[in-house]
C-alpha positions as CSV (number, residue, x, y, z in Angstrom):
1,M,64.5,-120.5,51.7
2,T,60.9,-119.7,52.7
3,T,59.3,-116.5,51.4
4,P,58.5,-114.3,54.4
5,R,54.9,-113.4,55.2
6,R,55.0,-109.7,54.8
7,I,52.8,-106.7,55.8
8,V,53.4,-103.1,55.1
9,V,51.6,-100.5,57.2
10,E,51.4,-97.2,55.4
11,G,51.8,-94.7,58.3
12,A,50.3,-91.8,56.5
13,A,47.1,-93.8,56.1
14,A,47.3,-95.5,59.5
15,T,46.3,-92.5,61.5
16,R,43.3,-94.1,63.3
17,S,43.8,-97.2,65.5
18,D,41.0,-99.1,63.6
19,L,43.0,-98.6,60.3
20,V,46.2,-99.9,62.0
21,W,44.3,-103.0,63.2
22,L,43.0,-103.6,59.7
23,A,46.4,-103.4,58.3
24,L,47.9,-105.8,60.8
25,A,45.0,-108.2,60.4
26,A,46.1,-108.5,56.7
27,L,49.2,-110.4,57.7
28,P,49.0,-113.8,56.1
29,G,48.4,-116.4,58.7
30,L,47.3,-114.1,61.5
31,P,44.3,-115.9,63.2
32,D,41.0,-114.2,63.6
33,H,41.2,-114.6,67.4
34,F,44.2,-112.2,67.6
35,G,41.6,-109.5,68.5
36,R,42.4,-105.9,68.9
37,N,44.4,-106.0,72.0
38,L,48.2,-105.9,72.3
39,D,48.6,-109.1,74.4
40,A,46.7,-111.1,71.8
41,L,48.7,-109.6,69.0
42,H,52.0,-110.4,70.7
43,D,50.8,-114.0,71.4
44,S,49.7,-114.5,67.8
45,L,52.9,-113.1,66.3
46,T,55.1,-115.2,68.5
47,A,53.1,-118.4,68.4
48,D,50.5,-118.6,65.7
49,V,51.9,-117.2,62.5
50,P,54.3,-119.3,60.6
51,G,57.6,-117.6,59.8
52,P,59.5,-115.9,58.5
53,I,57.5,-112.7,59.0
54,E,58.3,-109.1,58.0
55,I,56.4,-106.1,59.2
56,E,57.4,-102.7,57.7
57,W,55.8,-99.6,59.1
58,R,56.3,-96.7,56.6
59,D,56.0,-93.1,57.5
60,A,55.8,-94.1,61.2
61,A,56.1,-90.5,62.2
62,A,52.7,-89.7,60.7
63,S,51.1,-92.6,62.7
64,R,53.0,-91.5,65.9
65,A,51.7,-87.9,65.5
66,A,48.1,-89.1,65.0
67,L,48.0,-92.0,67.5
68,G,50.3,-90.8,70.3
69,E,50.6,-93.4,73.1
70,T,48.7,-96.0,71.1
71,F,51.4,-95.9,68.5
72,D,54.1,-96.2,71.2
73,R,52.4,-99.3,72.7
74,L,51.9,-100.9,69.3
75,R,55.6,-100.3,68.5
76,Q,56.7,-101.7,71.8
77,T,54.5,-104.8,71.3
78,L,55.9,-105.4,67.8
79,E,59.5,-104.9,68.9
80,E,59.1,-107.3,71.9
81,A,57.6,-109.9,69.6
82,A,60.6,-109.5,67.2
83,E,63.0,-109.9,70.2
84,A,61.2,-113.2,71.2
85,R,61.2,-114.6,67.7
86,P,64.3,-114.5,65.5
87,D,62.4,-115.0,62.2
88,L,60.2,-111.9,62.8
89,T,61.6,-108.6,61.4
90,V,60.0,-105.3,62.3
91,R,61.1,-102.0,60.7
92,F,59.8,-98.5,61.4
93,R,60.6,-96.0,58.7
94,D,60.0,-92.2,59.0
């Protein structure tokens, strides 16, 4: 069994979009070219990063309150990537 590549986003700290992107960029295997746009993030998660992958977003409510629609778009992108890739697990915890 392969150990999952794992990233934890601390929602209470991820209250600015630049901090969220820094947290996501720490995912082992995410290429530098993923950029800071949602399409590139989706493409990188579904094609570039070897699996399995786990992304856990803790205290998501704090990020949602601070980021608003930006958080909603990030969440949608991550969930769509997880739907496209069975070895990608995304969890949002409040």
